[in-house]
N, CA, C and O atoms as CSV, one atom per row, in Angstrom:
chain,resi,resn,atom,element,x,y,z
A,1,UNK,N,N,-7.582,-8.356,-0.935
A,1,UNK,CA,C,-6.738,-8.120,-2.121
A,1,UNK,C,C,-6.875,-6.683,-2.545
A,1,UNK,O,O,-7.989,-6.192,-2.727
A,2,UNK,N,N,-5.746,-5.990,-2.709
A,2,UNK,CA,C,-5.785,-4.592,-3.124
A,2,UNK,C,C,-5.777,-4.480,-4.649
A,2,UNK,O,O,-5.092,-5.243,-5.331
A,3,UNK,N,N,-6.539,-3.527,-5.175
A,3,UNK,CA,C,-6.486,-3.270,-6.621
A,3,UNK,C,C,-5.076,-2.910,-7.045
A,3,UNK,O,O,-4.348,-2.258,-6.297
A,4,UNK,N,N,-4.683,-3.329,-8.243
A,4,UNK,CA,C,-3.325,-3.077,-8.704
A,4,UNK,C,C,-3.001,-1.597,-8.804
A,4,UNK,O,O,-1.856,-1.195,-8.592
A,5,UNK,N,N,-3.994,-0.784,-9.125
A,5,UNK,CA,C,-3.727,0.656,-9.243
A,5,UNK,C,C,-3.351,1.251,-7.883
A,5,UNK,O,O,-2.501,2.139,-7.817
A,6,UNK,N,N,-3.966,0.782,-6.810
A,6,UNK,CA,C,-3.564,1.240,-5.470
A,6,UNK,C,C,-2.114,0.846,-5.195
A,6,UNK,O,O,-1.315,1.657,-4.726
A,7,UNK,N,N,-1.787,-0.425,-5.498
A,7,UNK,CA,C,-0.435,-0.921,-5.263
A,7,UNK,C,C,0.566,-0.111,-6.041
A,7,UNK,O,O,1.602,0.284,-5.506
A,8,UNK,N,N,0.264,0.148,-7.321
A,8,UNK,CA,C,1.197,0.901,-8.165
A,8,UNK,C,C,1.378,2.321,-7.668
A,8,UNK,O,O,2.502,2.821,-7.631
A,9,UNK,N,N,0.302,2.975,-7.288
A,9,UNK,CA,C,0.389,4.364,-6.788
A,9,UNK,C,C,1.201,4.407,-5.499
A,9,UNK,O,O,2.057,5.274,-5.326
A,10,UNK,N,N,0.933,3.475,-4.603
A,10,UNK,CA,C,1.631,3.487,-3.330
A,10,UNK,C,C,3.108,3.143,-3.485
A,10,UNK,O,O,3.954,3.662,-2.756
A,11,UNK,N,N,3.413,2.262,-4.443
A,11,UNK,CA,C,4.840,1.967,-4.708
A,11,UNK,C,C,5.554,3.173,-5.264
A,11,UNK,O,O,6.770,3.304,-5.126
A,12,UNK,N,N,4.784,4.073,-5.905
A,12,UNK,CA,C,5.376,5.315,-6.394
A,12,UNK,C,C,5.734,6.239,-5.234
A,12,UNK,O,O,6.570,7.131,-5.377
A,13,UNK,N,N,5.096,6.020,-4.084
A,13,UNK,CA,C,5.396,6.811,-2.908
A,13,UNK,C,C,6.584,6.157,-2.166
A,13,UNK,O,O,7.497,5.627,-2.799
A,14,UNK,N,N,6.560,6.200,-0.853
A,14,UNK,CA,C,7.677,5.653,-0.092
A,14,UNK,C,C,7.305,4.322,0.530
A,14,UNK,O,O,6.795,4.280,1.649
A,15,UNK,N,N,7.559,3.220,-0.193
A,15,UNK,CA,C,7.251,1.901,0.328
A,15,UNK,C,C,8.532,1.062,0.423
A,15,UNK,O,O,8.470,-0.166,0.485
A,16,UNK,N,N,9.685,1.726,0.435
A,16,UNK,CA,C,10.941,0.998,0.468
A,16,UNK,C,C,11.097,0.160,1.731
A,16,UNK,O,O,11.787,-0.860,1.734
A,17,UNK,N,N,10.448,0.602,2.799
A,17,UNK,CA,C,10.548,-0.127,4.070
A,17,UNK,C,C,9.383,-1.069,4.292
A,17,UNK,O,O,9.293,-1.716,5.335
A,18,UNK,N,N,8.485,-1.149,3.308
A,18,UNK,CA,C,7.301,-1.988,3.463
A,18,UNK,C,C,7.290,-3.042,2.363
A,18,UNK,O,O,6.797,-2.798,1.262
A,19,UNK,N,N,7.836,-4.211,2.669
A,19,UNK,CA,C,7.898,-5.273,1.675
A,19,UNK,C,C,6.893,-6.384,1.989
A,19,UNK,O,O,6.601,-7.230,1.143
A,20,UNK,N,N,6.372,-6.368,3.209
A,20,UNK,CA,C,5.411,-7.378,3.602
A,20,UNK,C,C,4.000,-6.870,3.344
A,20,UNK,O,O,3.651,-5.765,3.761
A,21,UNK,N,N,3.196,-7.662,2.666
A,21,UNK,CA,C,1.857,-7.212,2.248
A,21,UNK,C,C,0.966,-6.876,3.449
A,21,UNK,O,O,0.196,-5.917,3.406
A,22,UNK,N,N,1.072,-7.659,4.506
A,22,UNK,CA,C,0.264,-7.387,5.704
A,22,UNK,C,C,0.653,-6.072,6.338
A,22,UNK,O,O,-0.210,-5.311,6.776
A,23,UNK,N,N,1.947,-5.797,6.392
A,23,UNK,CA,C,2.436,-4.529,6.949
A,23,UNK,C,C,1.999,-3.381,6.057
A,23,UNK,O,O,1.564,-2.334,6.535
A,24,UNK,N,N,2.121,-3.594,4.747
A,24,UNK,CA,C,1.661,-2.621,3.750
A,24,UNK,C,C,0.194,-2.265,3.984
A,24,UNK,O,O,-0.173,-1.090,4.032
A,25,UNK,N,N,-0.630,-3.287,4.129
A,25,UNK,CA,C,-2.057,-3.085,4.343
A,25,UNK,C,C,-2.323,-2.341,5.660
A,25,UNK,O,O,-3.132,-1.414,5.707
A,26,UNK,N,N,-1.644,-2.753,6.707
A,26,UNK,CA,C,-1.842,-2.162,8.031
A,26,UNK,C,C,-1.454,-0.695,8.048
A,26,UNK,O,O,-2.107,0.120,8.700
A,27,UNK,N,N,-0.390,-0.360,7.331
A,27,UNK,CA,C,0.095,1.031,7.324
A,27,UNK,C,C,-0.700,1.912,6.348
A,27,UNK,O,O,-1.103,3.023,6.693
A,28,UNK,N,N,-0.918,1.407,5.134
A,28,UNK,CA,C,-1.429,2.241,4.057
A,28,UNK,C,C,-2.939,2.222,3.865
A,28,UNK,O,O,-3.527,3.246,3.517
A,29,UNK,N,N,-3.573,1.085,4.083
A,29,UNK,CA,C,-4.990,0.954,3.755
A,29,UNK,C,C,-5.888,1.941,4.508
A,29,UNK,O,O,-6.794,2.494,3.885
A,30,UNK,N,N,-5.694,2.198,5.821
A,30,UNK,CA,C,-6.538,3.156,6.533
A,30,UNK,C,C,-6.458,4.559,5.962
A,30,UNK,O,O,-7.367,5.361,6.175
A,31,UNK,N,N,-5.404,4.868,5.252
A,31,UNK,CA,C,-5.220,6.209,4.692
A,31,UNK,C,C,-5.849,6.343,3.307
A,31,UNK,O,O,-5.922,7.443,2.759
A,32,UNK,N,N,-6.305,5.217,2.740
A,32,UNK,CA,C,-6.882,5.238,1.392
A,32,UNK,C,C,-8.396,5.475,1.440
A,32,UNK,O,O,-9.069,5.037,2.374
A,33,UNK,N,N,-8.914,6.155,0.449
A,33,UNK,CA,C,-10.390,6.275,0.329
A,33,UNK,C,C,-10.972,4.924,-0.013
A,33,UNK,O,O,-10.338,4.129,-0.707
A,34,UNK,N,N,-12.167,4.657,0.465
A,34,UNK,CA,C,-12.763,3.342,0.220
A,34,UNK,C,C,-13.870,3.415,-0.815
A,34,UNK,O,O,-14.479,2.395,-1.140
């Protein structure tokens, strides 16, 4: 489960093509600080 602040920040970027949470995680999570 991603923190809401991560989700909100990433939605502010370019997530128009990423509507599936698994795809979102696969694409974006490795680029986030842990």
